[in-house]
C-alpha positions as CSV (number, residue, x, y, z in Angstrom):
1,X,-0.1,0.7,0.0
2,X,1.1,2.9,-1.2
3,X,2.2,6.2,1.6
4,X,-0.9,7.9,0.9
5,X,-3.2,5.5,0.6
6,X,-1.9,4.6,4.2
7,X,-2.3,7.5,5.6
8,X,-5.7,8.4,3.2
9,X,-6.7,4.5,5.5
10,X,-5.5,5.8,8.9
11,X,-7.9,9.2,8.4
12,X,-10.9,7.1,7.5
13,X,-10.2,5.3,11.0
14,X,-9.8,8.9,12.5
15,X,-13.2,9.1,11.7
16,X,-14.7,6.7,11.7
17,X,-14.1,5.7,15.5
18,X,-14.8,10.0,16.6
19,X,-18.0,8.2,14.7
20,X,-18.4,5.5,16.9
21,X,-17.0,7.7,20.3
22,X,-19.5,10.2,19.7
23,X,-22.3,6.8,19.3
24,X,-21.4,5.3,22.0
25,X,-20.2,7.9,24.4
26,X,-17.4,6.7,27.2
27,X,-17.2,4.0,29.8
28,X,-18.0,0.8,27.5
29,X,-16.4,-2.6,27.6
30,X,-13.3,-2.4,24.7
31,X,-14.6,-5.2,23.5
32,X,-17.6,-3.0,22.0
33,X,-15.9,-1.0,21.1
34,X,-13.4,-3.3,19.4
35,X,-16.2,-4.9,17.7
36,X,-18.1,-1.4,16.4
37,X,-15.5,-0.6,14.2
38,X,-14.5,-3.8,12.3
39,X,-18.2,-3.8,11.4
40,X,-18.5,-0.2,11.5
41,X,-15.1,-0.3,9.1
42,X,-16.3,-3.6,7.5
43,X,-19.6,-1.8,6.3
44,X,-17.6,1.0,4.5
45,X,-15.6,-2.0,2.6
46,X,-12.1,-2.2,4.2
47,X,-10.6,-6.1,5.1
48,X,-10.3,-6.0,9.1
49,X,-9.7,-8.6,11.0
50,X,-10.1,-9.1,13.9
51,X,-8.1,-10.3,17.2
52,X,-5.5,-11.5,14.9
53,X,-2.8,-13.5,16.1
54,X,0.7,-13.5,15.5
55,X,3.6,-15.9,16.3
56,X,6.2,-14.6,17.8
57,X,9.8,-16.6,17.7
58,X,13.3,-16.3,18.8
59,X,16.4,-15.4,16.9
60,X,16.7,-19.9,16.8
61,X,12.5,-20.3,15.2
62,X,11.9,-21.6,19.2
63,X,8.2,-20.6,19.0
64,X,8.0,-17.5,22.2
65,X,4.7,-17.8,22.1
66,X,1.8,-16.0,20.6
67,X,-0.1,-12.3,20.4
68,X,-3.6,-11.3,19.1
69,X,-4.2,-7.8,17.6
70,X,-7.8,-6.5,17.9
71,X,-7.5,-5.0,14.8
72,X,-5.3,-5.1,11.3
73,X,-7.2,-3.6,8.5
74,X,-6.0,-4.0,5.2
75,X,-3.2,-6.1,6.4
76,X,-1.5,-2.8,6.5
77,X,-2.5,-1.1,9.6
78,X,-2.3,-2.2,13.0
79,X,-5.2,-0.9,15.6
80,X,-4.9,-1.1,19.8
81,X,-7.9,0.5,21.9
82,X,-8.4,0.7,24.8
83,X,-10.5,1.7,27.1
84,X,-9.1,3.3,30.2
85,X,-8.9,6.5,31.3
86,X,-5.8,7.7,30.0
87,X,-3.1,6.3,27.6
88,X,0.1,4.8,29.1
89,X,3.9,4.6,28.0
90,X,2.8,0.7,27.8
91,X,-0.2,1.0,25.3
92,X,2.4,3.0,23.1
93,X,5.0,-0.1,24.1
94,X,2.2,-3.1,23.2
95,X,1.1,-1.3,20.1
96,X,4.7,-1.0,19.2
97,X,6.0,-4.4,19.5
98,X,3.3,-5.6,17.8
99,X,4.2,-3.2,15.1
100,X,7.5,-4.8,15.4
101,X,6.6,-8.7,15.5
102,X,5.0,-7.7,12.3
103,X,7.2,-6.1,10.9
104,X,4.5,-3.6,9.5
105,X,5.2,0.1,9.4
106,X,1.8,1.8,11.0
107,X,0.0,1.7,13.3
108,X,-3.4,3.5,15.7
109,X,-3.9,3.3,19.2
110,X,-7.6,4.4,19.9
111,X,-9.0,5.2,23.7
112,X,-12.1,5.7,23.9
113,X,-12.5,5.7,27.3
114,X,-11.8,9.2,28.2
115,X,-14.7,11.6,28.2
116,X,-12.8,12.6,25.2
117,X,-11.6,9.8,22.3
118,X,-7.8,10.2,22.1
119,X,-5.8,8.5,19.0
120,X,-2.2,8.1,18.8
121,X,-0.7,7.4,14.9
122,X,2.8,5.5,15.4
123,X,5.0,4.8,12.5
124,X,7.4,3.0,12.1
125,X,10.4,2.7,10.3
126,X,11.5,-0.8,8.6
127,X,15.2,-0.3,9.0
128,X,14.9,-0.3,12.8
């Protein structure tokens, strides 16, 4: 996916997240927001995977475990959702870990748990 396309996708996810937050407000469980965002993005024609499984291996190919990512859109954009009062460094580290493990560049961290919707975009260079 070209840079321009990924930025347009991020804009669409932001708009959809805002509309969902306006409708549901804050105070619900994370899974409700995950299902709502996945549903609304799918209705718009985007390929959305919920709770995508990712195996993580050590350098000698030993399986260390599995990760579950909240949403992956168009197999390019990882979305980590939260329903907490405020985002923390641990939430950022979680998303960056997913980006490194999948070798994807773009991710959004979205918090529906605050009265004001919080969205942060992260780009991880492939050179890292």
